[in-house]
Steps between C-alpha positions, in 0.01 A plus 500: 500500500565343836842458659471126509789316356510134400676231719699304413730690254538311176786250523718662237449856619779651693365849584717740704320684765574833329599611152856513622741243337543172682683178457399252228400204705482186292134408424366171658544214245184315391439124524440270197176386673361842414562444120133432411393820666767699331395355165144604542599851630753542216222393267274779613769751435549348147124536425515867617784572256293372208219761556563864389431718817594235746841508663674175595684694778155589651405131517838415633445742790144361572618137508815581701759439249628854431791525755613143425506551131687828510759346740539180295538709173765697670679191627496352157643805339774520757574124427515566122747785543717278735505222248595748209769663713653169583531402138635840382742528783586132490431465861279192466124460573513438877362851592234468229393160633480632854283789382269262317453292817361820670218525248159384651455235222225314691287818462640637154486202295133391564392872467666517164344166380160626610534831338619357171228243490211706593615789278497285193153357585362840584610656164279235339201552735483823705625724228231394249239507780588858567466582127161345477358629823694807613262669739432203750854370486639848565248544772622197680863600486413871600348369815788274574775761447293768696504282824864395423623860572455415867796257478788753454332728754481219751881435445593847594758453782399836673213747518364655173665843457447808278791405296360146443167660382691721256692200360168301480342785303800520271502129435123515415556785253785310325303182472185684378695670229679173400166312477355779288745443217309397189581146356733478213472239215799334356487215250863409486698688761893521468686291731659802673162627597416146625818516724436848640118420547597189693745695719239755593207274545684247713532753778119490538561155654668675788289821505138464643262718293695494185390224264745343259237393261371856483845635429532252221144603371607861503826422305311284241687175617208324685354322202836433336619323842186289503549411134871416553417268801228330295725461197803394716719784329815427684683797368221743624472320821869488555544881436203565727644279787850671459331837524300404808813357677698836429200707623442301819874491568519883472228570748453228745801579727377850540157392599659235740696781663183727524299210658769444777599864550224722404207277546251757626519734199526199261183345623315839486621553136391146394145559665483804279593312187228247576241784549594658169488166320122480563464727210584219261240273672209736486224276355358754248761604242488573125714325241785750563498427886324833562288500815114500457204542743332183637249357266318183436465245771662721765358309793652164364823681432522630863409159632795356308733759634384425861561125430850567377555726801375210728742256334794730551390571863493125564852462348639782719328340815649167412848643451476694840406182682818332374349311216836492326653297770399175323 
């Protein structure tokens, strides 16, 4: 790996020069003129969340949304606490309203719209395609994620150190073990499990290399979630949404702090998670997700992986050239 680092630094990234704590400078707010771009990029994250083995956090990194989403989520949680505090203490809603105005709504709202829309569409298209043609589809995604590992490595604020290599290896091992969990099968999961599963899986949205869909698959909730969305089961969807909100609220502030105060080690760990997640995308697997040796049309499969790598490389290049400044 060369010592080259990208220029410019992504707009929402506020990396300190070292791992030592630094002040939390407010991220630059977005413009509503960028809303169409944010919808598309949020949609790409939504598509990723629908495919077992693909992490929405990985795609958010590649398309330049990662830091902005984490900061916006942290700001939203802070605003929610201020509103509740004002009501409970009978101090009024002024503090909560001020906190809400600090949220980067021109970025957050279009991203959420794109994510929700593309996720619902993808569940009806991409997931069945993966089931019907698993080897070629996984090959494309394998190539895309393999190249995307470069993104967190390029975002390291300092030189790559021994401790960074150790954390990268640890993250890879953890992700490799997680993606090796055998899928479970539940016909009618209890609502408490739906809540817990959503709370765990939603953190994959903010952790590159960890797929929320794969976690749901391992817990036996992937098919029930698809069915509930298709059947418009409001009770199931409501419990799932509540679990996701609790899970995200419990973790996002910690990750926001790590990105601002321990960015070097955080990015190294995220890179490791992405490396380990490649296990879930190995094209040749048996029905229990066990790894197999290459077989069949190996040349065509490799070509598809290279095509996926080229697409991801193009996205990384576009982002580094400031494509998000639309």
